[in-house]
Z-matrix of the N, CA and C atoms (Angstrom, degrees):
N
C 1 1.483
C 2 1.617 1 106.27
N 3 1.402 2 116.44 1 -42.09
C 4 1.432 3 115.14 2 -176.64
C 5 1.495 4 109.77 3 -108.27
N 6 1.219 5 122.51 4 22.56
C 7 1.453 6 123.72 5 -179.75
C 8 1.427 7 114.87 6 -63.11
N 9 1.341 8 124.85 7 -39.98
C 10 1.466 9 121.77 8 174.40
C 11 1.581 10 115.35 9 -60.87
N 12 1.320 11 116.59 10 -34.59
C 13 1.547 12 117.72 11 176.62
C 14 1.340 13 111.16 12 -72.92
N 15 1.409 14 117.55 13 -34.25
C 16 1.520 15 122.56 14 176.60
C 17 1.470 16 115.29 15 -62.19
N 18 1.436 17 111.65 16 -46.14
C 19 1.461 18 118.93 17 174.43
C 20 1.483 19 112.79 18 -57.90
N 21 1.205 20 119.31 19 -40.31
C 22 1.493 21 123.53 20 -179.55
C 23 1.455 22 112.93 21 -61.30
N 24 1.385 23 113.92 22 -45.04
C 25 1.475 24 121.95 23 -176.28
C 26 1.612 25 104.41 24 -66.84
N 27 1.390 26 116.42 25 -42.94
C 28 1.467 27 117.52 26 -175.88
C 29 1.464 28 112.37 27 -61.79
N 30 1.401 29 116.54 28 -37.35
C 31 1.497 30 121.78 29 -177.97
C 32 1.538 31 111.92 30 -82.16
N 33 1.399 32 111.89 31 -0.06
C 34 1.542 33 115.61 32 -178.39
C 35 1.656 34 104.78 33 -65.53
N 36 1.255 35 108.93 34 128.83
C 37 1.502 36 116.28 35 -175.44
C 38 1.459 37 102.97 36 -74.89
N 39 1.457 38 110.78 37 143.20
C 40 1.558 39 119.16 38 177.35
C 41 1.461 40 111.37 39 -61.45
N 42 1.456 41 115.88 40 -22.21
C 43 1.443 42 118.13 41 -174.18
C 44 1.600 43 105.96 42 -66.64
N 45 1.213 44 116.97 43 -29.68
C 46 1.435 45 123.84 44 -173.66
C 47 1.495 46 112.68 45 -66.11
N 48 1.336 47 117.55 46 -27.63
C 49 1.450 48 126.40 47 176.87
C 50 1.518 49 110.92 48 -81.88
N 51 1.365 50 122.50 49 -20.64
C 52 1.419 51 126.58 50 164.07
C 53 1.442 52 117.63 51 -94.68
N 54 1.296 53 116.00 52 115.28
C 55 1.430 54 124.37 53 -172.77
C 56 1.555 55 109.09 54 -107.89
N 57 1.379 56 115.92 55 124.59
C 58 1.361 57 118.12 56 172.78
C 59 1.416 58 117.03 57 -66.71
N 60 1.386 59 120.43 58 136.25
C 61 1.404 60 124.26 59 178.50
C 62 1.655 61 112.66 60 -88.59
N 63 1.215 62 117.05 61 127.58
C 64 1.327 63 125.32 62 174.41
C 65 1.484 64 118.88 63 -110.16
N 66 1.394 65 121.02 64 157.45
C 67 1.441 66 118.04 65 178.08
C 68 1.579 67 111.17 66 -92.70
N 69 1.265 68 118.85 67 -165.25
C 70 1.360 69 122.17 68 -177.87
C 71 1.462 70 114.04 69 -79.44
N 72 1.388 71 112.58 70 -10.48
C 73 1.524 72 119.18 71 173.94
C 74 1.421 73 113.91 72 -88.42
N 75 1.439 74 118.27 73 0.47
C 76 1.387 75 118.91 74 -174.68
C 77 1.498 76 119.22 75 80.74
N 78 1.452 77 114.31 76 6.93
C 79 1.592 78 119.17 77 178.41
C 80 1.474 79 107.37 78 -97.26
N 81 1.382 80 110.46 79 150.46
C 82 1.420 81 115.98 80 177.18
C 83 1.490 82 113.66 81 -77.63
N 84 1.396 83 115.74 82 137.43
C 85 1.351 84 122.12 83 -179.42
C 86 1.485 85 118.08 84 -81.23
N 87 1.388 86 113.87 85 -14.42
C 88 1.503 87 118.10 86 -179.65
C 89 1.528 88 106.55 87 93.89
N 90 1.308 89 118.78 88 -5.77
C 91 1.573 90 116.60 89 179.84
C 92 1.547 91 105.41 90 -107.01
N 93 1.291 92 109.78 91 168.51
C 94 1.532 93 117.85 92 179.03
C 95 1.512 94 105.88 93 -142.48
N 96 1.322 95 112.86 94 153.16
C 97 1.488 96 121.59 95 178.20
C 98 1.454 97 111.31 96 -123.37
N 99 1.270 98 124.66 97 142.40
C 100 1.370 99 127.63 98 -174.97
C 101 1.521 100 110.96 99 -101.76
N 102 1.326 101 114.37 100 125.67
C 103 1.455 102 112.63 101 179.35
C 104 1.529 103 112.49 102 -79.18
N 105 1.313 104 117.36 103 160.98
C 106 1.467 105 121.87 104 -174.07
C 107 1.582 106 107.84 105 -56.23
N 108 1.256 107 115.18 106 140.94
C 109 1.453 108 119.45 107 179.46
C 110 1.523 109 118.99 108 -66.07
N 111 1.356 110 110.83 109 -26.98
C 112 1.466 111 118.79 110 175.38
C 113 1.482 112 113.63 111 -56.04
N 114 1.301 113 119.44 112 -30.22
C 115 1.362 114 126.47 113 175.01
C 116 1.535 115 116.69 114 -61.18
N 117 1.298 116 111.88 115 -27.88
C 118 1.520 117 121.77 116 -177.50
C 119 1.531 118 106.36 117 -88.36
N 120 1.360 119 121.42 118 -20.85
C 121 1.425 120 120.79 119 -174.15
C 122 1.502 121 110.47 120 -108.36
N 123 1.383 122 122.90 121 -3.54
C 124 1.412 123 127.47 122 -178.58
C 125 1.447 124 108.48 123 -77.75
N 126 1.359 125 121.74 124 128.26
C 127 1.398 126 124.54 125 167.70
C 128 1.521 127 108.01 126 -87.65
N 129 1.287 128 117.32 127 117.76
C 130 1.503 129 118.59 128 177.14
C 131 1.456 130 115.43 129 -52.10
N 132 1.343 131 120.56 130 130.22
C 133 1.466 132 123.35 131 174.48
C 134 1.514 133 106.27 132 -107.07
N 135 1.311 134 116.83 133 110.57
C 136 1.485 135 119.28 134 176.34
C 137 1.435 136 112.98 135 -70.19
N 138 1.241 137 122.50 136 -34.02
C 139 1.598 138 123.31 137 -177.21
C 140 1.537 139 106.08 138 -69.23
N 141 1.349 140 122.94 139 -38.92
C 142 1.373 141 128.35 140 179.36
C 143 1.604 142 109.27 141 -65.48
N 144 1.334 143 117.41 142 -40.02
C 145 1.395 144 124.62 143 173.07
C 146 1.545 145 108.78 144 -57.32
N 147 1.327 146 113.52 145 -49.90
C 148 1.611 147 122.16 146 -172.86
C 149 1.538 148 104.28 147 -58.17
N 150 1.320 149 113.79 148 -53.16
C 151 1.462 150 121.24 149 -172.74
C 152 1.602 151 110.94 150 -56.50
N 153 1.367 152 112.83 151 -47.19
C 154 1.459 153 120.63 152 -171.87
C 155 1.581 154 105.56 153 -73.29
N 156 1.293 155 124.48 154 -35.29
C 157 1.384 156 124.85 155 176.23
C 158 1.510 157 115.94 156 -70.96
N 159 1.299 158 109.28 157 -35.28
C 160 1.464 159 118.70 158 176.49
C 161 1.530 160 108.86 159 -68.45
N 162 1.386 161 123.13 160 -42.10
C 163 1.367 162 123.17 161 173.71
C 164 1.569 163 114.02 162 -64.12
N 165 1.223 164 118.12 163 -34.33
C 166 1.532 165 126.02 164 -177.81
C 167 1.600 166 104.66 165 -63.85
N 168 1.364 167 109.78 166 -50.69
C 169 1.443 168 113.72 167 -176.25
C 170 1.576 169 115.94 168 -72.45
N 171 1.241 170 111.76 169 -21.21
C 172 1.500 171 121.04 170 -179.89
C 173 1.536 172 107.19 171 -71.79
N 174 1.358 173 110.94 172 -48.23
C 175 1.472 174 120.46 173 177.97
C 176 1.489 175 117.87 174 -62.56
N 177 1.344 176 118.28 175 -17.66
C 178 1.415 177 124.43 176 172.38
C 179 1.604 178 118.44 177 -79.24
N 180 1.365 179 105.98 178 -14.21
C 181 1.529 180 111.41 179 177.72
C 182 1.517 181 112.24 180 -77.35
N 183 1.323 182 115.96 181 137.29
C 184 1.492 183 116.50 182 -178.15
C 185 1.586 184 104.37 183 -83.25
N 186 1.283 185 119.66 184 -29.85
C 187 1.500 186 118.89 185 178.58
C 188 1.499 187 111.67 186 69.98
N 189 1.345 188 116.13 187 26.53
C 190 1.462 189 117.88 188 179.11
C 191 1.595 190 115.92 189 -94.63
N 192 1.310 191 107.95 190 10.10
C 193 1.584 192 110.31 191 -179.67
C 194 1.486 193 113.04 192 -63.24
N 195 1.283 194 116.76 193 141.71
C 196 1.423 195 124.81 194 -177.98
C 197 1.497 196 115.97 195 -158.93
N 198 1.307 197 121.04 196 129.10
C 199 1.404 198 128.04 197 175.96
C 200 1.624 199 109.30 198 -118.21
N 201 1.332 200 118.20 199 152.06
C 202 1.398 201 123.49 200 -178.79
C 203 1.527 202 110.09 201 -81.53
N 204 1.420 203 117.05 202 130.58
C 205 1.343 204 114.42 203 170.54
C 206 1.510 205 111.98 204 -98.60
N 207 1.416 206 114.89 205 -176.78
C 208 1.472 207 114.06 206 -167.04
C 209 1.546 208 113.69 207 -65.37
N 210 1.393 209 113.32 208 -20.19
C 211 1.586 210 112.05 209 -177.63
C 212 1.653 211 103.98 210 -86.42
N 213 1.381 212 119.93 211 1.94
C 214 1.409 213 114.53 212 -173.73
C 215 1.523 214 111.25 213 -116.05
N 216 1.411 215 118.84 214 9.40
C 217 1.493 216 119.55 215 -176.48
C 218 1.540 217 103.74 216 -117.72
N 219 1.281 218 109.86 217 167.57
C 220 1.513 219 122.79 218 -178.78
C 221 1.545 220 108.46 219 -106.61
N 222 1.354 221 119.14 220 98.96
C 223 1.415 222 125.17 221 179.09
C 224 1.513 223 110.21 222 -137.82
N 225 1.290 224 121.62 223 159.75
C 226 1.487 225 115.84 224 177.38
C 227 1.526 226 107.57 225 -74.31
N 228 1.218 227 108.93 226 155.46
C 229 1.615 228 128.14 227 179.46
C 230 1.547 229 106.43 228 -106.59
N 231 1.317 230 119.32 229 0.46
C 232 1.315 231 122.64 230 -176.88
C 233 1.534 232 108.46 231 -68.35
N 234 1.379 233 115.27 232 136.50
C 235 1.415 234 116.27 233 178.89
C 236 1.647 235 111.46 234 -63.51
N 237 1.335 236 115.25 235 127.86
C 238 1.366 237 119.20 236 -168.94
C 239 1.553 238 114.09 237 -74.05
N 240 1.262 239 112.93 238 -36.48
C 241 1.515 240 118.68 239 -171.09
C 242 1.576 241 104.51 240 -153.89
N 243 1.314 242 117.76 241 161.58
C 244 1.434 243 123.92 242 -177.55
C 245 1.554 244 105.29 243 -63.75
N 246 1.383 245 110.68 244 151.56
C 247 1.510 246 117.27 245 -177.98
C 248 1.469 247 115.78 246 -59.66
N 249 1.312 248 118.99 247 -43.71
C 250 1.567 249 124.28 248 -178.46
C 251 1.432 250 117.88 249 -121.21
N 252 1.169 251 122.42 250 159.88
C 253 1.341 252 130.55 251 167.01
C 254 1.606 253 114.65 252 96.31
N 255 1.397 254 117.46 253 0.41
C 256 1.395 255 121.89 254 -178.88
C 257 1.470 256 114.21 255 -89.46
N 258 1.389 257 117.08 256 -5.17
C 259 1.486 258 115.28 257 -172.31
C 260 1.525 259 118.74 258 71.13
N 261 1.447 260 113.05 259 -4.42
C 262 1.415 261 112.77 260 179.47
C 263 1.585 262 110.99 261 -119.23
N 264 1.311 263 117.75 262 177.15
C 265 1.387 264 122.70 263 176.69
C 266 1.497 265 114.81 264 -58.48
N 267 1.313 266 119.81 265 163.40
C 268 1.448 267 123.53 266 178.22
C 269 1.494 268 108.28 267 -76.87
N 270 1.365 269 119.95 268 139.43
C 271 1.413 270 122.64 269 175.29
C 272 1.545 271 112.10 270 -135.90
N 273 1.319 272 119.74 271 127.77
C 274 1.345 273 119.83 272 -179.48
C 275 1.501 274 117.59 273 -122.21
N 276 1.335 275 118.43 274 -4.53
C 277 1.452 276 121.96 275 179.52
C 278 1.600 277 115.00 276 -160.06
N 279 1.382 278 112.49 277 141.41
C 280 1.438 279 113.56 278 175.25
C 281 1.551 280 116.62 279 -68.87
N 282 1.323 281 113.67 280 -9.48
C 283 1.476 282 116.37 281 179.41
C 284 1.544 283 115.54 282 -74.84
N 285 1.305 284 110.44 283 -6.46
C 286 1.558 285 116.61 284 -173.98
C 287 1.562 286 106.49 285 -66.87
N 288 1.313 287 108.22 286 140.73
C 289 1.626 288 112.35 287 177.50
C 290 1.511 289 115.10 288 -57.66
N 291 1.353 290 115.91 289 -19.47
C 292 1.480 291 123.22 290 -178.43
C 293 1.591 292 111.37 291 -65.40
N 294 1.324 293 115.67 292 -27.35
C 295 1.422 294 119.16 293 -173.27
C 296 1.654 295 113.19 294 -101.47
N 297 1.332 296 110.69 295 144.66
C 298 1.583 297 111.50 296 176.72
C 299 1.543 298 106.25 297 -58.66
N 300 1.291 299 112.08 298 136.07
C 301 1.501 300 122.11 299 173.73
C 302 1.603 301 107.67 300 89.33
N 303 1.286 302 112.36 301 -2.53
C 304 1.509 303 115.92 302 177.66
C 305 1.445 304 115.24 303 -79.84
N 306 1.285 305 116.81 304 162.09
C 307 1.621 306 119.01 305 -176.25
C 308 1.578 307 110.59 306 -63.79
N 309 1.197 308 110.85 307 156.89
C 310 1.486 309 117.54 308 -179.14
C 311 1.570 310 112.88 309 -84.81
N 312 1.203 311 124.58 310 137.03
C 313 1.415 312 129.31 311 178.83
C 314 1.487 313 114.35 312 -84.79
N 315 1.281 314 120.77 313 114.11
C 316 1.491 315 122.51 314 175.53
C 317 1.600 316 107.98 315 70.94
N 318 1.308 317 115.94 316 35.90
C 319 1.498 318 114.92 317 -175.59
C 320 1.452 319 106.85 318 -72.35
N 321 1.439 320 118.03 319 175.95
C 322 1.346 321 129.39 320 -179.55
C 323 1.604 322 110.06 321 -69.90
N 324 1.303 323 115.85 322 144.93
C 325 1.390 324 120.84 323 178.49
C 326 1.615 325 106.41 324 -129.90
N 327 1.331 326 116.86 325 154.82
C 328 1.422 327 123.55 326 175.10
C 329 1.573 328 111.82 327 -49.08
N 330 1.303 329 119.92 328 131.22
C 331 1.430 330 117.87 329 179.16
C 332 1.517 331 105.55 330 -155.58
N 333 1.406 332 115.74 331 161.34
C 334 1.400 333 123.67 332 173.35
C 335 1.524 334 111.56 333 -97.57
N 336 1.329 335 116.77 334 122.12
C 337 1.454 336 120.39 335 179.85
C 338 1.570 337 111.99 336 -81.80
N 339 1.243 338 119.56 337 -17.21
C 340 1.425 339 122.09 338 -177.72
C 341 1.502 340 118.44 339 -48.47
N 342 1.320 341 115.87 340 136.18
C 343 1.494 342 116.63 341 174.49
C 344 1.590 343 110.50 342 -138.53
N 345 1.250 344 126.52 343 161.81
C 346 1.348 345 127.44 344 -169.14
C 347 1.531 346 103.96 345 -98.63
N 348 1.464 347 112.00 346 148.03
C 349 1.406 348 126.62 347 166.65
C 350 1.432 349 113.42 348 -132.88
N 351 1.346 350 119.33 349 142.78
C 352 1.390 351 120.96 350 178.03
C 353 1.515 352 113.81 351 -65.21
N 354 1.371 353 117.63 352 147.97
C 355 1.430 354 120.22 353 178.17
C 356 1.518 355 112.39 354 -56.66
N 357 1.185 356 114.25 355 -46.13
C 358 1.540 357 118.79 356 -176.04
C 359 1.571 358 114.16 357 -62.21
N 360 1.327 359 113.30 358 -34.81
C 361 1.491 360 121.10 359 175.39
C 362 1.432 361 107.67 360 -67.25
N 363 1.311 362 124.33 361 -44.47
C 364 1.571 363 127.07 362 -176.24
C 365 1.550 364 102.91 363 -70.54
N 366 1.325 365 123.72 364 -33.66
C 367 1.457 366 124.09 365 -176.48
C 368 1.469 367 102.00 366 -71.07
N 369 1.303 368 120.79 367 -45.41
C 370 1.419 369 123.56 368 179.84
C 371 1.656 370 113.81 369 -54.89
N 372 1.366 371 109.22 370 -43.12
C 373 1.554 372 117.77 371 -174.46
C 374 1.648 373 102.87 372 -67.90
N 375 1.288 374 118.00 373 -47.22
C 376 1.506 375 119.19 374 179.09
C 377 1.580 376 110.66 375 -57.15
N 378 1.352 377 113.84 376 -46.88
C 379 1.490 378 114.61 377 178.75
C 380 1.482 379 109.43 378 -61.98
N 381 1.265 380 119.25 379 -38.06
C 382 1.558 381 121.39 380 -176.31
C 383 1.547 382 106.56 381 -67.83
N 384 1.215 383 119.48 382 -44.66
C 385 1.518 384 119.34 383 178.94
C 386 1.484 385 112.25 384 -62.88
N 387 1.384 386 118.95 385 -39.60
C 388 1.539 387 117.94 386 179.02
C 389 1.535 388 108.41 387 -71.00
N 390 1.313 389 119.08 388 -35.62
C 391 1.489 390 123.60 389 176.75
C 392 1.601 391 110.93 390 -59.30
N 393 1.358 392 117.65 391 -36.93
C 394 1.479 393 122.04 392 176.68
C 395 1.496 394 108.21 393 -65.94
N 396 1.385 395 115.51 394 -43.26
C 397 1.474 396 120.31 395 -172.91
C 398 1.556 397 106.24 396 -67.01
N 399 1.255 398 118.39 397 -41.84
C 400 1.523 399 123.40 398 174.90
C 401 1.526 400 108.23 399 -57.41
N 402 1.222 401 120.14 400 -52.58
C 403 1.385 402 126.14 401 178.55
C 404 1.494 403 116.55 402 -52.78
N 405 1.399 404 111.58 403 -40.19
C 406 1.513 405 116.58 404 -175.58
C 407 1.589 406 109.62 405 -97.91
N 408 1.409 407 117.18 406 14.12
C 409 1.466 408 114.07 407 177.35
C 410 1.374 409 117.16 408 60.42
N 411 1.362 410 126.64 409 39.36
C 412 1.326 411 130.01 410 -169.78
C 413 1.514 412 109.13 411 -117.07
N 414 1.328 413 118.42 412 24.92
C 415 1.431 414 125.17 413 177.87
C 416 1.438 415 112.95 414 -112.73
N 417 1.353 416 127.59 415 133.77
C 418 1.384 417 129.19 416 172.56
C 419 1.512 418 108.97 417 -134.25
N 420 1.275 419 109.75 418 152.12
C 421 1.621 420 118.13 419 -174.03
C 422 1.552 421 104.44 420 -122.72
N 423 1.304 422 113.60 421 124.23
C 424 1.584 423 115.39 422 176.32
C 425 1.407 424 109.14 423 -117.88
N 426 1.235 425 121.16 424 154.88
C 427 1.432 426 128.72 425 170.69
C 428 1.465 427 112.50 426 -57.38
N 429 1.275 428 119.73 427 140.97
C 430 1.473 429 122.24 428 179.72
C 431 1.546 430 107.57 429 -57.52
N 432 1.274 431 114.56 430 137.67
C 433 1.496 432 118.90 431 175.42
C 434 1.530 433 105.71 432 -146.56
N 435 1.347 434 114.41 433 156.06
C 436 1.324 435 123.17 434 -179.24
C 437 1.594 436 111.69 435 -144.92
N 438 1.364 437 117.50 436 149.79
C 439 1.348 438 121.48 437 177.14
C 440 1.552 439 109.98 438 -106.66
N 441 1.332 440 114.20 439 142.79
C 442 1.461 441 117.21 440 -179.31
C 443 1.643 442 105.04 441 -74.40
N 444 1.193 443 119.67 442 -29.46
C 445 1.335 444 121.20 443 176.07
C 446 1.521 445 112.23 444 -145.32
N 447 1.396 446 117.23 445 154.74
C 448 1.443 447 119.92 446 -177.97
C 449 1.568 448 112.24 447 -57.99
N 450 1.354 449 119.08 448 132.53
C 451 1.345 450 125.85 449 178.21
C 452 1.460 451 117.11 450 -153.80
N 453 1.341 452 114.46 451 102.46
C 454 1.565 453 116.88 452 -175.67
C 455 1.492 454 108.89 453 -66.71
N 456 1.342 455 118.83 454 -26.44
C 457 1.507 456 116.38 455 -175.72
C 458 1.509 457 105.88 456 -76.34
N 459 1.291 458 123.08 457 -36.21
C 460 1.384 459 124.69 458 -178.20
C 461 1.712 460 105.18 459 -67.57
N 462 1.303 461 114.80 460 -45.60
C 463 1.531 462 113.17 461 178.29
C 464 1.467 463 109.76 462 -63.98
N 465 1.302 464 119.86 463 -36.12
C 466 1.447 465 117.53 464 177.95
C 467 1.455 466 115.78 465 -61.39
N 468 1.302 467 115.44 466 -37.25
C 469 1.482 468 126.75 467 175.52
C 470 1.552 469 111.58 468 -60.90
N 471 1.310 470 116.48 469 -40.61
C 472 1.458 471 123.67 470 175.26
C 473 1.506 472 109.63 471 -63.55
N 474 1.299 473 116.86 472 -46.53
C 475 1.440 474 120.91 473 -175.70
C 476 1.535 475 108.07 474 -64.27
N 477 1.345 476 116.44 475 -36.43
C 478 1.384 477 123.06 476 -175.76
C 479 1.592 478 110.21 477 -74.62
N 480 1.304 479 121.15 478 -30.77
C 481 1.456 480 126.37 479 175.69
C 482 1.525 481 112.21 480 -70.18
N 483 1.386 482 109.93 481 -35.08
C 484 1.457 483 115.49 482 177.60
C 485 1.462 484 117.32 483 -89.90
N 486 1.391 485 113.51 484 8.14
C 487 1.469 486 124.25 485 175.66
C 488 1.628 487 110.57 486 60.64
N 489 1.339 488 110.53 487 42.72
C 490 1.541 489 112.15 488 -179.76
C 491 1.548 490 109.41 489 -119.84
N 492 1.430 491 116.95 490 6.49
C 493 1.397 492 118.17 491 176.70
C 494 1.590 493 115.43 492 -55.97
N 495 1.337 494 115.00 493 125.96
C 496 1.483 495 120.39 494 179.30
C 497 1.486 496 111.46 495 86.54
N 498 1.370 497 118.75 496 -2.35
C 499 1.470 498 114.55 497 177.50
C 500 1.588 499 110.37 498 -110.66
N 501 1.210 500 114.53 499 149.15
C 502 1.508 501 123.08 500 179.67
C 503 1.517 502 106.27 501 -60.92
N 504 1.216 503 116.26 502 118.30
C 505 1.477 504 123.52 503 -175.20
C 506 1.451 505 107.00 504 -131.48
N 507 1.440 506 112.74 505 127.89
C 508 1.428 507 118.11 506 167.37
C 509 1.437 508 117.03 507 -112.86
N 510 1.369 509 115.65 508 114.98
C 511 1.480 510 125.08 509 -169.56
C 512 1.490 511 109.79 510 -91.88
N 513 1.271 512 115.34 511 114.17
C 514 1.574 513 119.39 512 -174.01
C 515 1.434 514 108.15 513 -96.38
N 516 1.218 515 126.52 514 103.05
C 517 1.459 516 134.10 515 179.75
C 518 1.490 517 113.90 516 -74.78
N 519 1.186 518 119.56 517 163.96
C 520 1.505 519 123.98 518 171.58
C 521 1.472 520 113.94 519 -77.69
N 522 1.480 521 111.72 520 -33.69
C 523 1.458 522 117.23 521 171.41
C 524 1.498 523 106.91 522 -158.28
N 525 1.404 524 118.04 523 170.90
C 526 1.287 525 119.98 524 -173.74
C 527 1.586 526 112.51 525 -63.48
N 528 1.237 527 113.44 526 129.86
C 529 1.582 528 118.41 527 177.61
C 530 1.415 529 109.26 528 -128.71
N 531 1.373 530 118.30 529 114.32
C 532 1.392 531 128.22 530 -172.28
C 533 1.483 532 108.42 531 -66.16
N 534 1.302 533 120.31 532 -41.47
C 535 1.546 534 122.14 533 -179.79
C 536 1.495 535 114.37 534 -63.89
N 537 1.350 536 113.00 535 -42.78
C 538 1.426 537 114.36 536 176.38
C 539 1.583 538 117.49 537 -70.59
N 540 1.285 539 110.53 538 -33.73
C 541 1.458 540 117.98 539 173.78
C 542 1.569 541 113.69 540 -64.01
N 543 1.327 542 114.54 541 -41.54
C 544 1.515 543 119.63 542 176.33
C 545 1.524 544 109.55 543 -69.06
N 546 1.226 545 116.16 544 -35.70
C 547 1.580 546 120.90 545 -176.92
C 548 1.438 547 109.51 546 -68.50
N 549 1.398 548 117.15 547 -34.46
C 550 1.478 549 118.65 548 -176.57
C 551 1.514 550 114.27 549 -90.03
N 552 1.463 551 115.40 550 -14.42
C 553 1.305 552 118.69 551 -170.49
C 554 1.502 553 118.53 552 -62.62
N 555 1.292 554 115.44 553 -29.91
C 556 1.507 555 121.36 554 178.83
C 557 1.493 556 115.03 555 -76.78
N 558 1.261 557 113.78 556 -12.04
C 559 1.496 558 119.06 557 -174.74
C 560 1.606 559 106.22 558 -98.05
N 561 1.315 560 112.25 559 117.40
C 562 1.516 561 119.62 560 -169.78
C 563 1.575 562 106.88 561 -68.80
N 564 1.281 563 124.58 562 -24.50
C 565 1.402 564 128.11 563 -176.08
C 566 1.521 565 109.64 564 -100.86
N 567 1.250 566 123.46 565 11.41
C 568 1.472 567 119.43 566 179.50
C 569 1.557 568 105.45 567 -130.64
N 570 1.309 569 109.76 568 144.95
C 571 1.524 570 116.77 569 174.55
C 572 1.505 571 111.79 570 -151.16
N 573 1.404 572 114.11 571 149.40
C 574 1.403 573 113.08 572 -179.11
C 575 1.610 574 106.09 573 -117.17
N 576 1.348 575 111.09 574 160.06
C 577 1.505 576 121.04 575 179.30
C 578 1.474 577 107.42 576 -161.32
N 579 1.316 578 117.97 577 -178.39
C 580 1.423 579 129.33 578 173.79
C 581 1.510 580 111.70 579 -124.09
N 582 1.370 581 117.48 580 159.69
C 583 1.517 582 119.09 581 -175.06
C 584 1.531 583 109.89 582 -58.18
N 585 1.370 584 119.86 583 -32.04
C 586 1.372 585 124.81 584 -178.94
C 587 1.520 586 114.32 585 -71.55
N 588 1.389 587 114.27 586 -16.95
C 589 1.533 588 115.98 587 -173.42
C 590 1.585 589 101.63 588 -111.59
N 591 1.202 590 126.11 589 7.72
C 592 1.521 591 121.07 590 179.12
C 593 1.495 592 111.77 591 -59.17
N 594 1.328 593 114.59 592 142.81
C 595 1.522 594 116.64 593 175.42
C 596 1.592 595 102.36 594 -141.76
N 597 1.299 596 112.56 595 156.45
C 598 1.428 597 124.44 596 -177.70
C 599 1.547 598 115.04 597 -55.54
N 600 1.306 599 115.73 598 -40.01
C 601 1.417 600 117.36 599 -179.62
C 602 1.552 601 114.33 600 -68.07
N 603 1.356 602 116.35 601 -42.79
C 604 1.402 603 119.53 602 177.68
C 605 1.641 604 112.25 603 -62.38
N 606 1.392 605 113.32 604 -37.04
C 607 1.398 606 123.71 605 -174.70
C 608 1.552 607 106.60 606 -65.46
N 609 1.323 608 120.22 607 -43.48
C 610 1.353 609 126.75 608 -173.88
C 611 1.583 610 113.35 609 -81.96
N 612 1.354 611 113.09 610 -33.79
C 613 1.528 612 123.37 611 -175.92
C 614 1.574 613 105.25 612 -72.15
N 615 1.288 614 122.57 613 -25.38
C 616 1.488 615 125.80 614 -176.04
C 617 1.559 616 106.64 615 -86.41
N 618 1.391 617 111.86 616 140.80
C 619 1.440 618 114.89 617 178.89
C 620 1.581 619 108.75 618 -83.85
N 621 1.332 620 114.89 619 -27.33
C 622 1.434 621 118.82 620 -178.96
C 623 1.659 622 106.60 621 -139.86
N 624 1.273 623 108.68 622 140.38
C 625 1.567 624 121.24 623 173.24
C 626 1.525 625 103.35 624 -98.79
N 627 1.330 626 108.72 625 121.70
C 628 1.552 627 113.39 626 169.31
C 629 1.438 628 108.92 627 -117.37
N 630 1.415 629 113.96 628 116.04
C 631 1.413 630 125.75 629 -177.33
C 632 1.487 631 114.97 630 -99.94
N 633 1.341 632 115.49 631 136.03
C 634 1.442 633 115.05 632 171.60
C 635 1.562 634 104.44 633 -74.45
N 636 1.289 635 112.80 634 148.79
C 637 1.455 636 124.74 635 178.14
C 638 1.522 637 108.86 636 -49.59
N 639 1.234 638 121.57 637 -45.94
C 640 1.477 639 123.12 638 -173.58
C 641 1.593 640 107.44 639 -81.37
N 642 1.256 641 120.76 640 -17.26
C 643 1.546 642 125.01 641 -177.31
C 644 1.498 643 107.53 642 -78.08
N 645 1.384 644 119.67 643 -29.47
C 646 1.412 645 116.85 644 179.32
C 647 1.511 646 112.12 645 -71.47
N 648 1.337 647 118.32 646 -26.92
C 649 1.396 648 121.24 647 172.39
C 650 1.561 649 114.96 648 -62.49
N 651 1.288 650 117.19 649 -32.47
C 652 1.391 651 129.99 650 -179.59
C 653 1.459 652 113.22 651 -75.60
N 654 1.463 653 113.91 652 -28.66
C 655 1.466 654 125.46 653 -174.64
C 656 1.496 655 111.17 654 -52.94
N 657 1.349 656 118.90 655 -47.83
C 658 1.458 657 123.29 656 -178.92
C 659 1.378 658 114.26 657 -59.77
N 660 1.352 659 117.14 658 -42.16
C 661 1.509 660 116.59 659 -177.29
C 662 1.523 661 112.04 660 -70.64
N 663 1.327 662 117.52 661 -24.37
C 664 1.506 663 125.68 662 -177.51
C 665 1.524 664 108.37 663 -76.90
N 666 1.260 665 113.24 664 -49.43
C 667 1.568 666 113.79 665 -174.25
C 668 1.558 667 112.88 666 -95.19
């Protein structure tokens, strides 16, 4: 059943696990970093990815939708017309869903869309998403850098040097960095996170994963 996926991972070049490190100017530093071997041996599970993404998107819903039903609106309950002889259906209240301004039948009510997934399944989904990114050569590693103060212009220059301008990029930092977060926040196609906060949706939604050199070392302990 999973033979095609297994063959793809077996044929995966060793060079794909060794990523060249570049600086913020886009130039190679001459160093390489090796991705965790588990990414080479993991067989991507599409159904696990589907469930994890579905849960993430469900958790984003507020669930506050509500429409008024016939018991919750103010309309006359006086009988509108005589019971028989009109040639039409019986009508006893303006609150009926059949009339304009009446209550809605079976309308939406506030509800919680959250549902539970096992930790092992969520872990498999994240591994599968990372395995796909390795296979598609959509992972880059950059030297650690920091800004003394938040600057969207400087962050945009770094993205330009790395040839990531206009591409959805997920920057994985070694730890939370307020200045980098604020610098990227105004760019709709850039987002920052840490290895401990990685989720399947963000991994797949990004066209490129940009790892800090130090965050790659943390990746193995997280996954």
